[in-house]
C-alpha positions in Angstrom: -8.3 -10.2 -2.3 -11.6 -8.4 -2.0 -10.8 -4.7 -2.2 -13.1 -1.8 -1.5 -11.9 1.5 -3.0 -13.4 4.4 -1.0 -13.3 7.7 -2.9 -15.5 10.8 -3.0 -14.8 11.2 -6.8 -15.0 8.6 -9.6 -15.7 8.7 -13.3 -17.5 10.2 -15.1 -15.8 12.8 -12.9 -12.1 13.5 -13.9 -10.8 10.7 -11.6 -9.5 8.3 -14.3 -6.6 7.3 -12.1 -9.0 5.5 -9.8 -10.8 3.7 -12.6 -7.5 2.6 -13.9 -6.5 1.3 -10.5 -9.7 -0.6 -10.1 -9.4 -2.2 -13.6 -5.8 -3.1 -13.1 -6.4 -4.7 -9.7 -9.2 -6.8 -11.3 -6.8 -7.8 -14.1 -4.6 -9.1 -11.2 -7.5 -11.3 -10.2 -8.8 -9.2 -7.3 -12.5 -8.5 -6.7 -12.9 -4.7 -6.6 -15.9 -2.6 -5.5 -16.1 1.2 -5.6 -17.9 3.2 -2.9 -18.3 6.8 -4.1 -20.7 9.8 -4.4 -22.9 11.0 -7.2 -20.8 12.7 -9.8 -20.7 16.5 -9.6 -17.0 17.5 -9.7 -15.7 20.0 -10.8 -18.8 22.0 -11.7 -20.8 21.3 -8.5 -23.7 20.2 -10.7 -24.8 16.6 -11.1 -23.8 15.0 -14.4 -26.5 14.3 -17.0 -28.2 11.0 -16.4 -27.8 11.1 -12.6 -30.1 12.3 -9.9 -29.7 12.2 -6.2 -31.2 9.2 -4.5 -30.6 7.0 -1.5 -28.1 4.9 -3.4 -27.3 3.6 -6.9 -25.5 0.6 -8.3 -23.9 0.6 -11.7 -21.2 -1.1 -13.6 -18.5 1.1 -15.2 -15.9 -0.5 -17.5 -16.4 -3.8 -15.7 -16.1 -2.4 -12.2 -19.0 -2.5 -9.6 -19.7 1.0 -8.5 -22.0 1.9 -5.5 -23.0 5.6 -5.2 -24.3 7.2 -2.0 -25.8 10.7 -1.7 -23.9 13.9 -1.0 -24.5 17.6 -1.2 -23.2 18.6 -4.7 -20.9 21.6 -4.7 -17.5 22.8 -5.8 -17.9 26.6 -5.2 -15.6 29.0 -3.4 -17.9 28.9 -0.4 -16.0 27.2 2.5 -19.3 26.3 4.2 -20.8 24.6 1.2 -17.5 22.8 0.4 -17.4 21.5 3.9 -21.0 20.3 3.6 -20.1 18.6 0.3 -17.2 16.7 2.1 -19.1 15.9 5.2 -22.3 14.7 3.5 -20.3 12.1 1.5 -18.3 11.1 4.6 -21.5 10.5 6.6 -23.5 8.8 3.9 -20.7 6.4 3.1 -20.0 5.6 6.8 -23.7 4.9 7.4 -24.6 3.1 4.2 -21.3 1.6 3.2 -21.4 -1.6 5.3 -25.0 -2.2 4.1 -24.4 -1.7 0.4 -21.0 -3.1 -0.1 -19.6 -6.7 0.5 -17.1 -7.1 3.3 -13.6 -6.7 1.8 -10.2 -7.9 2.9 -8.9 -4.4 2.7 -10.1 -0.8 2.0 -8.1 1.5 -0.3 -8.9 5.1 0.6 -8.3 8.0 -1.8 -7.6 11.3 -0.1 -8.5 14.2 -0.7 -10.7 15.1 1.0 -9.5 14.3 4.5 -13.0 13.6 5.5 -12.9 10.2 3.8 -10.9 9.1 6.8 -14.1 9.0 8.9 -15.9 6.3 6.8 -12.6 4.6 6.4 -12.3 4.2 10.1 -16.0 3.3 10.6 -16.0 0.6 7.9 -12.6 -0.7 9.0 -13.8 -1.0 12.6 -17.1 -2.7 11.6 -15.5 -5.2 9.3 -12.3 -5.5 11.3 -10.2 -5.1 8.2 -7.3 -2.7 7.5 -7.5 0.4 5.4 -4.6 1.8 3.3 -4.7 5.5 3.1 -3.4 7.1 -0.1 -2.5 10.8 0.2 -2.6 13.0 -2.9 -2.8 16.3 -1.1 -1.4 17.1 2.4 -4.0 18.5 4.7 -4.3 21.0 6.4 -1.4 22.5 4.4 -3.4 22.4 1.2 -6.3 24.2 2.7 -4.1 27.0 3.9 -2.0 27.2 0.7 -5.1 27.5 -1.5 -6.9 30.0 0.8 -9.8 27.7 1.5 -9.2 27.8 5.2 -7.1 30.3 7.2 -8.5 30.1 10.7 -5.6 28.9 12.9 -7.9 27.0 15.3 -9.8 25.3 12.5 -6.5 24.4 10.8 -5.4 22.8 14.1 -8.5 20.7 14.3 -8.0 19.5 10.7 -4.3 18.7 11.5 -5.3 16.7 14.6 -8.0 14.8 12.7 -5.4 14.0 10.0 -3.0 12.6 12.6 -5.9 10.5 14.0 -6.6 9.0 10.6 -3.0 8.2 10.0 -2.7 6.5 13.3 -5.6 4.2 12.5 -4.6 3.4 8.9 -2.9 0.0 8.3 -0.6 1.8 5.9 -0.2 5.2 4.4 0.8 5.7 0.7 2.3 9.0 -0.4 3.2 10.3 -3.9 6.5 12.0 -3.1 9.6 11.9 -0.8 8.5 15.3 0.5 5.2 13.9 1.6 6.9 11.1 3.4 9.2 13.5 5.3 6.2 15.6 6.3 4.4 12.5 7.7 7.4 11.4 9.6 7.6 14.9 11.2 4.0 14.4 12.3 4.9 11.2 14.1 3.8 8.6 11.5 6.2 5.6 11.7 8.5 5.4 8.7 7.8 1.7 8.2 4.1 2.5 7.8 4.7 4.8 4.9 5.0 3.7 1.2 6.2 6.2 -1.3 4.4 5.2 -4.5 4.3 7.6 -7.4 1.3 8.2 -9.5 1.3 6.5 -12.8 0.2 7.2 -16.4 -1.8 4.8 -18.5 0.0 4.9 -21.8 -3.0 3.4 -23.6 -4.9 6.6 -22.6 -2.2 9.2 -22.8 -0.1 8.4 -25.9 1.5 10.0 -28.9 -1.0 10.6 -31.7 -0.5 12.4 -35.1 -1.6 16.0 -35.1 -4.7 17.0 -37.0 -4.0 20.2 -39.0 -7.7 20.9 -39.6 -8.4 20.7 -35.8 -5.4 23.0 -35.1 -6.8 25.5 -37.5 -10.3 25.3 -36.0 -9.0 25.8 -32.5 -6.8 28.7 -33.3 -3.5 26.8 -32.8 -2.3 26.5 -36.3 0.9 28.4 -37.2 1.6 29.2 -33.5 4.2 28.1 -30.9 1.7 26.8 -28.3 2.5 26.6 -24.6 -0.4 24.5 -23.2 -1.6 24.2 -19.6 -4.2 21.5 -19.1 -6.0 20.6 -15.9 -7.8 22.1 -12.9 -7.7 25.9 -12.9 -7.8 26.6 -9.2 -6.1 28.7 -6.6 -3.2 26.2 -6.2 -2.3 26.5 -9.9 -1.6 30.3 -9.6 -2.2 30.9 -13.3 -2.2 34.7 -13.0 1.5 34.3 -13.7 0.6 32.9 -17.1 -1.3 36.2 -17.9 1.6 38.3 -16.7 4.1 36.3 -18.8 1.8 36.5 -21.9 2.0 40.3 -21.5 5.8 40.1 -21.6 5.7 38.0 -24.7 3.5 40.1 -26.9 6.5 41.0 -29.1 7.0 37.3 -30.0 4.0 36.9 -32.3 4.0 33.1 -32.9 4.0 32.3 -29.1 0.6 31.8 -27.4 -0.5 30.2 -24.1 -3.3 27.7 -24.5 -5.4 26.9 -21.4 -7.5 23.7 -21.3 -9.7 23.0 -18.4 -12.1 24.5 -15.8 -12.0 25.6 -12.2 -12.9 28.3 -9.7 -10.1 30.6 -11.0 -11.1 30.5 -14.7 -13.5 33.4 -14.7 -10.9 35.6 -13.1 -8.3 34.6 -15.6 -10.6 35.3 -18.5 -11.4 38.8 -17.1 -7.7 39.5 -16.6 -6.8 38.6 -20.2 -9.7 40.7 -21.6 -8.9 43.6 -19.4 -5.3 43.7 -20.7 -6.3 43.1 -24.3 -4.1 40.1 -24.7 -4.4 38.1 -27.9 -1.8 35.5 -27.0 -3.9 33.6 -24.5 -6.4 31.0 -25.8 -9.0 29.4 -23.5 -10.4 26.1 -24.9 -12.6 25.0 -22.0 -12.8 21.6 -20.5 -12.4 18.4 -22.6 -12.9 14.7 -21.6 -9.8 12.6 -20.9 -10.3 10.8 -24.2 -9.8 14.0 -26.1 -6.6 15.1 -24.4 -4.0 13.2 -26.5 -5.4 14.9 -29.6 -5.0 18.3 -27.9 -1.5 17.6 -26.4 -0.2 16.7 -29.8 -1.0 20.2 -31.1 1.1 21.8 -28.4 4.8 22.6 -28.7 5.4 22.6 -25.0 3.3 21.4 -22.0 3.3 23.7 -18.9 3.1 22.7 -15.2 2.7 25.5 -12.7 1.9 25.6 -8.9 2.1 28.4 -6.5 5.4 29.0 -4.7 4.4 27.4 -1.4 6.2 25.0 0.9 3.4 22.4 0.4 3.7 22.5 -3.4 7.4 21.8 -3.2 6.6 18.3 -2.1 3.7 17.9 -4.5 4.0 16.1 -7.9 1.0 17.0 -10.1 -0.4 13.9 -11.9 -0.3 15.9 -15.2 3.5 15.5 -15.1 3.2 11.9 -16.1 0.4 12.4 -18.6 2.6 15.1 -20.2 5.5 12.7 -20.4 3.4 10.0 -22.1 2.2 12.5 -24.7 5.7 12.9 -26.2 6.0 16.6 -25.7 8.7 18.6 -23.8 7.7 20.0 -20.4 8.1 23.4 -18.9 7.9 22.8 -15.1 7.4 26.2 -13.4 7.4 24.6 -10.0 9.8 23.9 -7.1 10.9 20.7 -5.3 9.9 17.1 -6.0 8.1 17.8 -9.3 11.3 19.5 -10.6 13.3 16.4 -9.6 10.9 14.1 -11.6 11.3 16.2 -14.8 15.0 16.8 -14.4 15.9 13.2 -13.6 13.9 12.0 -16.7 15.5 14.7 -18.8 11.9 15.5 -20.0 12.0 19.3 -20.1 13.2 22.5 -18.6 12.3 24.3 -15.3 11.9 27.8 -13.9 10.8 29.3 -10.6 7.1 29.4 -9.9 5.1 32.6 -9.6 7.8 34.5 -11.6 6.4 35.9 -14.8 9.8 37.2 -16.0 11.4 33.8 -15.5 8.5 32.1 -17.2 8.6 34.4 -20.2 12.4 34.1 -20.5 12.1 30.3 -20.4 9.4 30.3 -23.1 11.7 32.5 -25.2 14.5 29.9 -24.8 12.3 27.1 -25.8 11.0 28.9 -28.8 14.6 29.7 -30.0 15.8 26.2 -29.1 16.4 23.8 -32.1 13.4 21.6 -32.6 15.7 18.5 -32.4 16.6 19.4 -28.8 12.9 19.7 -27.8 12.3 16.3 -29.5 15.1 14.7 -27.4 13.4 16.0 -24.2 10.1 14.6 -25.4 11.5 11.2 -26.2 13.2 10.9 -22.8 10.0 11.8 -21.0 8.1 9.2 -23.1 10.6 6.5 -22.1 10.2 7.3 -18.4 6.4 7.2 -18.8 6.5 3.8 -20.4 8.8 2.3 -17.8 9.2 3.9 -14.3 5.7 5.5 -14.3 3.7 2.8 -16.1 0.4 1.7 -14.7 1.4 -1.9 -14.2 4.6 -1.1 -12.4 3.0 1.4 -10.0 -0.3 -0.6 -9.3 1.9 -3.6 -8.4 3.4 -1.5 -5.7 -0.1 -0.6 -4.4 -1.1 -4.2 -4.5 1.9 -5.1 -2.3 1.0 -2.3 0.2 -2.5 -3.8 0.4 -1.2 -7.3 0.9 1.3 -6.2 3.6 -1.5 -4.4 5.5 -3.8 -7.4 5.3 -1.0 -9.7 6.6 0.0 -7.3 9.4 -3.6 -7.0 10.5 -4.1 -10.8 10.5 -1.0 -11.2 12.6 -2.2 -8.5 15.1 -5.6 -10.2 15.4 -4.0 -13.6 15.9 -2.0 -12.3 18.8 -4.7 -10.0 20.1 -2.9 -6.8 19.1 -5.3 -5.4 16.6 -6.7 -2.0 17.6 -10.3 -0.9 17.7 
């Protein structure tokens, strides 16, 4: 098949999942093209070596990438964020059919929801189906993160989301909870594919620790609880600061925060204001450096706010953590807990509960190292089998094939919609 992957974000931005998808589909003998924007996430600034222009073609890791202009931004300003989303939606809708070859199917990566507009336009122009993959549920995510609270605007977003789902050839979700949410919104169950995210075990893998690096980073001789990833409102990492305050008597224990995001300055100020010495901020690192950091941790932390939406969300870091051969502390609720528990890959505690988080950290610290190793080994096995890239991408390929076959049948019998 000829497949167009439509996504606002793509490497060098932290969107490795999409690059892995494109490469794996090409390994399966499909012809893949990426339609994306100019890289600016998560800082809101264009990456070195790029400047805004009408369009740009490049080849990244053997994949053809076509970039169209957008308004770079990832600030807390709702208006500027909307402009960022809409600018990519409009430029890809207008320029996409001119710059990219006609595919057999379009694979659409959401968020943001606004990619549904160019998906519909290009699908309509080319008369091909689009498969819509949902990583975040909108408008619920907007409300849960505080990005949008106006009830009327949330209603508009919800209606637009339902319009996008109605025109998609298929909808892929990452969790059973997302599937149930879509069914409640009227999406036919036979149109929905529950396909987990995957982890590339050639990227995220077990590597030997480097003692010199641990010393240089301030991690040597410590029991390190590491959080890595986006530091935004959804992650609710204020709980980490509160838990750290409760653990000051346990000298070897420290929290290590790796990443960047809109909430990071606030967290730094909170740690400084409380005079905490057991929270270490390392900043943002490229994906290639993460295995070397994970191996220095004793436990890897997942945390999301206690919100109905996040009970049906499974952060992608769950699978990267598993592949790194470290035990997981999942301070979340719902589907993500099920993944960790079923794999036997770690322990859980309620989210947004600093007392529970601190207590669970104490338990892990006092636990025999052999028991933590068993958790790590079970998680690694799950990453190498159930959540491997080849297994999961094969499911996406089947969803694309099914959508193409269904669309061709509809055209043959005059049933394909506009």
